[in-house]
C-alpha angles and dihedrals in degrees: 000000000000119000092239091059091050091053091051091052095051112104119240147133128283121230091252092053091050092050091050092049092049091049093051091046091052092049094048092043091050091050092050091047091050090049092052092047091049092048092048092051091047091050091047091050092049090048091053092047090048089052090052091047090052089056091054094043094049092052093043095051093051102043097039092053089061098037090056090060094056122114117227115248096024109030095088116055098171132016134182133148091267102028139052125182112193142184100226121188115226103170137030131208147156126254117242105177146281121302111148086324136354110310111214132185103220121204119236114282129192110265092231090056091053093046093054098040126092112208109225102164144306140259126216125197122236109222092208098054101022089228130122125243111214121213125187114222121255091184139016117267115274130200109279129215112264088205090069090059092044091052090049092050093246113140119220116227124231109255092021130105137237108221136183111219126198137241090041122219124194101250121165118251111273095027112145114250130194126199109212140190134197114254124184123201119187144157117237141144112305121243092198100046107037115221094020137095126248137192113244130196117203134188106200091188091062095034086237128143125178130189098227103188141342161232109040129169118255091254096059107123148130128271129192138231111211128199094345095308119162097216117063122233121228091219125060116243121253089240110054089194087075092061112113100170149351128239113212112210099192104175103174135191133219114247091228126058127234122245091273092054096253123123118234112243126210112200114209130175126181132166131215118196121200124243117286119243135204095253 
C-alpha cells in the first residue's frame, strides 16, 4: 500500500470541526469564569456585610448588658445623641445596720469585675416606695463588722465581703444595696480606623478609656424614650428622670471597601428599656 493511501485512511479532525470545538470551549469557559467571578464577588460582599454586622453586634452586646442593669430615675446622669454617662451597678448586697457607716453584706463578685470597677457610691432600696436612694461616696469602702450582720440576722455568704460604706444611711436590715460606678459611652473619631467613628467606653474613676469597636457610620447615635413613649426622641429630655429607655442606632461600616470604593453599611437599631418600678 502506498503512503498516501495510509495517510488518507488515518482518522482526524477537519478544520471546521476544530473551529467549532474551540468556539464551544471558549463559550463554556467564559460562562464558568463569569460564574466564578460572580460567586467570588457575592462571597466578598457577604464577608464585608458580616464584618459590619460583627461591629454592631459587638457594641450592642456590651452596652445593652449594662443598660439593662440601670435603675429608672437615677441610672442616667448625662445624655446626648453621642454620649451617655451612666450609674452602672457592679455588685449587690444586703444592708445590715449602721456602725460608723452602713454595714453591708456583699455577695461574691468575680475578681476581674472588681479589678475593673471604680466604686463611686451605693444605692439602697426603700421598702415602702420600692425605689433606690443613690449616695455618692465620701470615702472608699472599709471592712465592716460581721457582728453587725449577725446581730441583724443577715447571713454572710462564703466568698463575699462585709463592707462599711460612707456616708451611712439608716436602711432597715435586709434592704437591697447596689454598689455602682460611673461609665461613659460615647462616639468619637477612631484611633484604629482613621477617618471613621468608634464607640468608646470610659471609666472616669479609673481614668481609663477603651475604644470598644469600630468603624461606625457618621450617623450612629443614641435616641431617647421619654415617659413611656413608643417613638424615640433624637434629643434627650431636660429631666433625665423622665427617661424610660435608650434607642441604640448602631449603623456600622465594613472595614474593606467595595469595588466602587464605597463601604457597605449595616443599619441596626435596638432599644433597651429601664427596669419598671412600683410607682
